[in-house]
C-alpha atoms as an extended CHARMM CRD file, in Angstrom:
* protein
*
        76  EXT
         1         1  UNK       CA              5.2860000000       91.1500000000        5.2420000000  PROA      1               0.0000000000
         2         2  UNK       CA              6.1950000000       89.5640000000        1.9030000000  PROA      2               0.0000000000
         3         3  UNK       CA              6.8630000000       85.9040000000        1.1550000000  PROA      3               0.0000000000
         4         4  UNK       CA              9.9890000000       85.1310000000       -0.8610000000  PROA      4               0.0000000000
         5         5  UNK       CA             10.5770000000       81.7970000000       -2.5400000000  PROA      5               0.0000000000
         6         6  UNK       CA             13.9610000000       80.1130000000       -2.2440000000  PROA      6               0.0000000000
         7         7  UNK       CA             15.1930000000       78.5520000000       -5.4870000000  PROA      7               0.0000000000
         8         8  UNK       CA             16.6960000000       75.0270000000       -5.5980000000  PROA      8               0.0000000000
         9         9  UNK       CA             20.1210000000       76.7330000000       -5.6420000000  PROA      9               0.0000000000
        10        10  UNK       CA             19.3220000000       78.6740000000       -2.4570000000  PROA      10              0.0000000000
        11        11  UNK       CA             18.7300000000       82.0040000000       -4.2070000000  PROA      11              0.0000000000
        12        12  UNK       CA             16.1410000000       84.5490000000       -3.1240000000  PROA      12              0.0000000000
        13        13  UNK       CA             14.8100000000       87.3050000000       -5.3740000000  PROA      13              0.0000000000
        14        14  UNK       CA             14.3500000000       90.6830000000       -3.7320000000  PROA      14              0.0000000000
        15        15  UNK       CA             11.4280000000       92.5550000000       -5.3170000000  PROA      15              0.0000000000
        16        16  UNK       CA             12.4080000000       95.3650000000       -7.7170000000  PROA      16              0.0000000000
        17        17  UNK       CA             10.6990000000       98.0980000000       -5.7140000000  PROA      17              0.0000000000
        18        18  UNK       CA             12.7520000000       97.1250000000       -2.6440000000  PROA      18              0.0000000000
        19        19  UNK       CA             16.0020000000       97.0260000000       -4.6620000000  PROA      19              0.0000000000
        20        20  UNK       CA             15.2050000000      100.4940000000       -5.9920000000  PROA      20              0.0000000000
        21        21  UNK       CA             14.7380000000      101.7940000000       -2.4530000000  PROA      21              0.0000000000
        22        22  UNK       CA             18.0580000000      100.5010000000       -1.1130000000  PROA      22              0.0000000000
        23        23  UNK       CA             20.0350000000      101.7120000000       -4.1780000000  PROA      23              0.0000000000
        24        24  UNK       CA             22.8550000000       99.2070000000       -3.8360000000  PROA      24              0.0000000000
        25        25  UNK       CA             23.6660000000       95.7390000000       -5.1250000000  PROA      25              0.0000000000
        26        26  UNK       CA             25.4750000000       94.6460000000       -1.9610000000  PROA      26              0.0000000000
        27        27  UNK       CA             23.7820000000       93.4570000000        1.2080000000  PROA      27              0.0000000000
        28        28  UNK       CA             25.1180000000       92.4640000000        4.6000000000  PROA      28              0.0000000000
        29        29  UNK       CA             23.8300000000       89.0970000000        5.8260000000  PROA      29              0.0000000000
        30        30  UNK       CA             23.3310000000       88.3760000000        9.5200000000  PROA      30              0.0000000000
        31        31  UNK       CA             21.7790000000       85.3310000000       11.1600000000  PROA      31              0.0000000000
        32        32  UNK       CA             20.7060000000       85.1250000000       14.8100000000  PROA      32              0.0000000000
        33        33  UNK       CA             19.1450000000       81.7970000000       15.6140000000  PROA      33              0.0000000000
        34        34  UNK       CA             16.6720000000       81.2170000000       12.7920000000  PROA      34              0.0000000000
        35        35  UNK       CA             16.2220000000       84.9100000000       11.9840000000  PROA      35              0.0000000000
        36        36  UNK       CA             17.9860000000       86.2060000000        8.8510000000  PROA      36              0.0000000000
        37        37  UNK       CA             18.5660000000       89.9450000000        8.4720000000  PROA      37              0.0000000000
        38        38  UNK       CA             19.7130000000       91.6460000000        5.2660000000  PROA      38              0.0000000000
        39        39  UNK       CA             21.0540000000       95.1980000000        5.4430000000  PROA      39              0.0000000000
        40        40  UNK       CA             22.1900000000       97.3700000000        2.5430000000  PROA      40              0.0000000000
        41        41  UNK       CA             25.8860000000       98.1970000000        2.5710000000  PROA      41              0.0000000000
        42        42  UNK       CA             26.7580000000      101.8570000000        2.8100000000  PROA      42              0.0000000000
        43        43  UNK       CA             27.9910000000      103.4880000000       -0.3660000000  PROA      43              0.0000000000
        44        44  UNK       CA             31.2460000000      104.6300000000        1.2690000000  PROA      44              0.0000000000
        45        45  UNK       CA             32.2820000000      101.0110000000        1.8000000000  PROA      45              0.0000000000
        46        46  UNK       CA             31.6180000000      100.1780000000       -1.8570000000  PROA      46              0.0000000000
        47        47  UNK       CA             33.6420000000      103.1930000000       -2.9910000000  PROA      47              0.0000000000
        48        48  UNK       CA             36.5300000000      102.2710000000       -0.7040000000  PROA      48              0.0000000000
        49        49  UNK       CA             36.6200000000       98.7680000000       -2.1510000000  PROA      49              0.0000000000
        50        50  UNK       CA             36.4990000000      100.0290000000       -5.7420000000  PROA      50              0.0000000000
        51        51  UNK       CA             39.2590000000      102.5930000000       -5.0740000000  PROA      51              0.0000000000
        52        52  UNK       CA             41.5480000000      100.1520000000       -3.2670000000  PROA      52              0.0000000000
        53        53  UNK       CA             44.1210000000      100.1150000000       -6.0810000000  PROA      53              0.0000000000
        54        54  UNK       CA             44.3140000000      103.9240000000       -5.9400000000  PROA      54              0.0000000000
        55        55  UNK       CA             44.9900000000      103.7100000000       -2.2300000000  PROA      55              0.0000000000
        56        56  UNK       CA             47.8220000000      101.2190000000       -2.8280000000  PROA      56              0.0000000000
        57        57  UNK       CA             49.3990000000      103.5330000000       -5.4130000000  PROA      57              0.0000000000
        58        58  UNK       CA             49.2890000000      106.4590000000       -2.9930000000  PROA      58              0.0000000000
        59        59  UNK       CA             51.0700000000      104.4050000000       -0.3340000000  PROA      59              0.0000000000
        60        60  UNK       CA             54.0100000000      103.9190000000       -2.6960000000  PROA      60              0.0000000000
        61        61  UNK       CA             54.2040000000      107.6920000000       -3.1830000000  PROA      61              0.0000000000
        62        62  UNK       CA             54.6180000000      108.0360000000        0.5810000000  PROA      62              0.0000000000
        63        63  UNK       CA             57.4830000000      105.5200000000        0.7410000000  PROA      63              0.0000000000
        64        64  UNK       CA             59.2710000000      106.8340000000       -2.3600000000  PROA      64              0.0000000000
        65        65  UNK       CA             61.3050000000      109.4250000000       -0.4580000000  PROA      65              0.0000000000
        66        66  UNK       CA             65.0160000000      109.7630000000       -1.3380000000  PROA      66              0.0000000000
        67        67  UNK       CA             65.8410000000      111.4630000000        1.9970000000  PROA      67              0.0000000000
        68        68  UNK       CA             64.6010000000      108.4620000000        3.9660000000  PROA      68              0.0000000000
        69        69  UNK       CA             66.3360000000      105.9000000000        1.7850000000  PROA      69              0.0000000000
        70        70  UNK       CA             69.0790000000      104.9410000000        4.2780000000  PROA      70              0.0000000000
        71        71  UNK       CA             69.5560000000      101.4550000000        2.8540000000  PROA      71              0.0000000000
        72        72  UNK       CA             70.6970000000      102.8200000000       -0.4930000000  PROA      72              0.0000000000
        73        73  UNK       CA             73.9940000000      103.9260000000        1.1140000000  PROA      73              0.0000000000
        74        74  UNK       CA             74.7900000000      100.2740000000        1.8790000000  PROA      74              0.0000000000
        75        75  UNK       CA             74.4180000000       99.3060000000       -1.7670000000  PROA      75              0.0000000000
        76        76  UNK       CA             76.7570000000      101.9970000000       -3.1250000000  PROA      76              0.0000000000
């Protein structure tokens, strides 16, 4: 078990060798009573967040269908 010091701003430094093992810069924080648990986030979640704008663009491709555009007949 390692002892970590909490800075005056409430920050904790995770040792480099541990950071290298988890291979991510995002951690999930969970607190049960007085027990704090940190878990590394899965890479898939990070990729999904970073590719969110691509996902939004693809949704517009789905809706851009001239055959389904029934409202356009009301504007003509």
